[in-house]
N, C-alpha and C positions, 0 to 999 in steps of 0.2 A: 243365748249364752251356752256354750258347750259344757256338758256335765257327763261324767263317766264314773261308774263304779264297777269293780271287778274283784273277784277272789280267785287266787291261784294257790295250789299246794305245791311247794317247792321242797326238794330234798336237802334242806339245810336247817340249821338251828335258828331260832328267833334272834339270838345274839349276832350270828353271822349276818343275817339279812338286815337287822337294825344297823349294824356297823357300816354295811355297804351303802344304805340309803342315807345315813347321817354324815357320810364322808363327802359333803358337798364340794369341798376343795378339789376333789379328783374328778368331778363330773365332766370336765373338759376332755379327760382322757378317754371316755367311752360313750358319752351321750351325744347323739346327733344334734346338730344346731347349737350346741353350747360352745361359744367362741371364747369366753373368758369367765373366770370366777374370782371374786375377791371376798375373803371372809373378813368381816369387820371385827367381829367378836365371837368367841366360842367358849362354852363351858360345858359341863356334864349335862346341863338341863336346857340350855338355850344357845342359839347361834343367830347372828345377823350376817347375811351375805348378799352381795351384789352378783347377779348373773347376767352376762351379755349373751343373748340368743340372736342368731342370724340365719337367714335363708336367702340366698342369692344377694341382692343389693339391700335387703332390709336387715337392719340391726337395731335391737332394742335392749336397754338395760332395765332390769327391775331389781328391787330390793325386797327381801323377805326375811321374816323372823321364823326360826325353826324351833319349836318346842319339842324337847326330847324326854321321853320317859322310857329309859332302857330297861328291858329289851322289848317292851310291848307296843309302844305307840310313838309316832312322829306326826306332829301337826305343823303344817306350813301356813303362815298367814302373810298376806301381802302388806307391804309397807309403802312402796313407791314405784312408779314406772308407768308404762302405757296401758295398764289394766284398770278397769273399773273396780274389780275385786278378784281375789284368788283365794281359794281354800283347798287345801290338799291334805289328805290323811292317809297314813300308812299304819295298819295294825298288824301285829305279828302274834300268832297264837300257835303254840306247839300242838301238833296232831300226829297221829300214827303216820310214820314215814317222812316226817319233816315238819314244815311250818305252813299254816294257812296264812297267806298274805292278803289282807283286805286293803284295796287301793281305791281311793275316791278323790276325784278332782272336779272342781267347779270354778269356772272363771268367765269373765267377760271383759272385752277390750273397751276402752273409752272411745276409740275410733270405729265408726260403722264399717269403714273399709277393711280394717284389720279383722273385725268381727266376721265379715263375709268371707274373707280369705281363710280365716281359722275354721269356720264352719265347713268349708269345702275340703280342707286338708286334715281336719281333726282326727278322724278315724285312722288314717294312714300314719300320721305323726305319732299318735298314741301307741299303735302297734309297734312302730320302730323303737320308741322309747322303752316300752315294757320289754321288748326283745333285747335291747341293749343292757338293761338291768339284769336280765336272766343270763345273758352271755357273760357279763362281768362276774356274776356269782359263780358260774362254772369255771371261769378263768382263775378266780381267787381260791375257790374251795373244792374244785373238781367237779366232774359232770353229775355226780349223784347217781341215783338208780334210774335206769332207762324206763320211760313210760310212767314215772311217778307224777309228773306235772299234769294237772288238769285245771280247767278254768271254767268260769261262768262270768258273763259280763252283761252290763246294761249301759246304754248310752242314750243321751238326748242332746241334740244340737240346737 
């Protein structure tokens, strides 16, 4: 089962980054492999959304519940779909020069075939996804200070 944890320092406020991550309805505009999004319910503290992800001929829909504690934490829990489980956390902490973003994702597919494919592509897909969030932040809020972004990561497949 793929698991990944990473911390990056980005030149934006916790509020800006929280708002970007919490705006699930707009994921289709910038995240690779997101084909469709339907927000079932949304409040200041919780959202339920369906996301359709696709790669080539494969398409899967999953539903998740997003717990929001603005501007410090977003926790995503799996409700329904092709996964055995999914847990995803985003933590935002103000630091000198911007915000430390702690990102952790842990998931497993019900299908051994999807699990094998995910294991082979996990690192590349994660780098593209994180890059898409960073590019979206730059597009929305400006490029920030050059060279301020740093990262440390750990993964297990």
